[in-house]
C-alpha positions as CSV (number, residue, x, y, z in Angstrom):
1,X,104.9,-206.2,182.9
2,X,107.0,-203.4,184.3
3,X,110.5,-204.3,185.3
4,X,111.0,-203.2,188.9
5,X,114.5,-203.9,190.2
6,X,115.8,-203.4,193.8
7,X,117.4,-200.0,193.1
8,X,114.2,-198.6,191.8
9,X,111.7,-196.9,194.1
10,X,108.1,-196.6,192.8
11,X,105.7,-194.2,194.3
12,X,102.0,-194.3,193.5
13,X,99.9,-191.5,195.0
14,X,96.2,-191.6,194.6
15,X,94.9,-188.0,194.8
16,X,91.5,-187.1,196.2
17,X,90.4,-186.0,192.7
18,X,91.1,-189.5,191.4
19,X,94.4,-188.5,189.7
20,X,97.1,-191.2,189.7
21,X,100.7,-190.0,190.0
22,X,103.7,-192.2,189.3
23,X,107.0,-190.8,190.4
24,X,110.3,-192.7,190.1
25,X,114.1,-192.1,190.3
26,X,115.9,-195.1,188.9
27,X,119.3,-196.4,187.7
28,X,117.5,-198.6,185.1
29,X,116.8,-197.9,181.4
30,X,113.5,-196.1,180.9
31,X,110.7,-197.7,179.0
32,X,108.2,-195.7,177.0
33,X,106.0,-198.8,176.8
34,X,105.8,-198.9,180.6
35,X,104.8,-195.3,180.7
36,X,102.2,-195.8,178.1
37,X,100.7,-198.7,180.1
38,X,100.7,-196.6,183.3
39,X,98.7,-193.9,181.4
40,X,96.0,-196.2,180.0
41,X,92.6,-194.8,180.8
42,X,89.5,-195.1,178.6
43,X,88.3,-191.7,179.8
44,X,91.4,-189.9,178.5
45,X,91.3,-188.6,175.0
46,X,94.8,-187.2,175.1
47,X,98.3,-188.4,176.1
48,X,101.3,-186.1,176.1
49,X,104.7,-187.6,176.4
50,X,108.0,-185.8,176.9
51,X,111.2,-187.8,176.4
52,X,114.6,-186.2,177.3
53,X,117.7,-187.8,175.8
54,X,121.4,-187.2,176.5
55,X,122.8,-184.9,173.7
56,X,126.3,-185.4,172.3
57,X,127.0,-181.7,172.8
58,X,127.0,-179.8,176.1
59,X,128.0,-176.4,177.3
60,X,131.6,-177.4,177.4
61,X,131.7,-179.1,174.0
62,X,131.4,-182.7,172.9
63,X,129.8,-185.1,175.4
64,X,130.1,-188.9,175.3
65,X,128.0,-189.4,178.4
66,X,126.4,-187.7,181.4
67,X,126.5,-188.7,185.0
68,X,123.3,-187.9,186.8
69,X,123.2,-187.8,190.6
70,X,120.1,-187.1,192.9
71,X,119.2,-186.6,196.4
72,X,116.5,-189.3,196.1
73,X,114.1,-188.5,198.9
74,X,114.0,-184.8,198.2
75,X,113.9,-185.3,194.4
76,X,110.9,-187.6,194.7
77,X,109.2,-185.2,197.1
78,X,109.8,-182.2,194.7
79,X,108.5,-184.3,191.8
80,X,105.4,-185.2,193.7
81,X,104.9,-181.5,194.6
82,X,105.3,-180.5,190.9
83,X,102.8,-183.1,189.8
84,X,100.3,-182.1,192.5
85,X,100.6,-178.5,191.3
86,X,100.0,-179.6,187.7
87,X,96.9,-181.6,188.7
88,X,95.4,-178.6,190.5
89,X,96.0,-176.4,187.4
90,X,94.6,-178.8,184.7
91,X,92.0,-181.5,184.5
92,X,94.4,-184.5,184.5
93,X,93.7,-188.2,184.6
94,X,97.2,-189.7,185.2
95,X,100.7,-188.3,185.5
96,X,104.1,-190.2,185.2
97,X,107.5,-188.7,185.9
98,X,110.5,-191.1,185.7
99,X,114.1,-189.8,185.8
100,X,117.2,-192.0,185.3
101,X,120.4,-191.4,187.3
102,X,123.9,-192.8,186.9
103,X,126.0,-192.9,183.8
104,X,124.1,-192.4,180.5
105,X,125.6,-192.5,177.1
106,X,124.8,-189.9,174.4
107,X,121.4,-190.9,172.9
108,X,120.1,-192.6,176.0
109,X,116.8,-191.4,177.7
110,X,117.2,-189.6,181.0
111,X,113.6,-188.6,181.7
112,X,110.1,-189.5,180.6
113,X,107.1,-187.5,181.5
114,X,103.6,-188.6,180.6
115,X,100.2,-186.9,181.2
116,X,96.7,-188.2,180.3
117,X,93.6,-186.0,180.2
118,X,90.3,-185.7,178.4
119,X,91.6,-183.0,176.1
120,X,95.0,-182.2,174.5
121,X,95.4,-178.7,175.9
122,X,95.5,-179.9,179.5
123,X,97.9,-182.8,178.6
124,X,100.3,-180.5,176.6
125,X,100.3,-177.7,179.2
126,X,100.8,-180.0,182.2
127,X,103.6,-181.9,180.5
128,X,105.4,-178.6,179.7
129,X,104.9,-177.4,183.2
130,X,106.3,-180.6,184.7
131,X,109.5,-180.7,182.7
132,X,110.2,-177.0,183.1
133,X,109.8,-177.4,186.9
134,X,111.7,-180.6,187.2
135,X,114.7,-178.9,185.4
136,X,114.7,-176.0,187.9
137,X,113.4,-177.4,191.2
138,X,114.4,-181.0,191.6
139,X,117.8,-181.8,193.2
140,X,119.3,-183.8,190.3
141,X,122.7,-182.8,189.1
142,X,124.6,-183.7,186.0
143,X,128.3,-184.1,185.1
144,X,129.1,-183.8,181.4
145,X,131.8,-186.3,180.4
146,X,134.0,-186.1,177.3
147,X,137.4,-187.6,176.3
148,X,139.0,-184.3,177.3
149,X,137.2,-183.5,180.6
150,X,134.5,-184.0,183.2
151,X,132.5,-180.9,184.2
152,X,129.5,-180.5,186.5
153,X,126.8,-178.5,184.6
154,X,125.8,-175.2,186.1
155,X,122.5,-175.6,187.8
156,X,119.7,-173.5,189.2
157,X,119.2,-172.6,192.9
158,X,116.6,-174.8,194.5
159,X,113.5,-173.2,195.8
């Protein structure tokens, strides 16, 4: 059973083509098992999962943790837009994008993206498309924190 706490907002969008989208920004730990449950579909022959973790090295050197901050409503809208684009490009069954915000230690998971489809090509391509676009289009910022300093990472201009 997924753990849904008060600070977590869950959006399910049923698309006209029957594609289910799950989009979430949360302060809670991310669960691969929850994503796998959300992607279950007996008509899907492929599942592609991307897991992004906090590295212990950043642009400014060693990193002990990262602080992620988001403009929730806009971030969720952009994530929904990206997932809708992916489902128009590939034959997708279900899509999941969950991004964690707040302070995350090195090694912790910051994002999980999951895609199910009949065939692997669609699942791989859609997953790659979603992560690349989340990184460049969604208003989520990160501050790299080390013993020596705290520095906001350079970002990309939003579209």
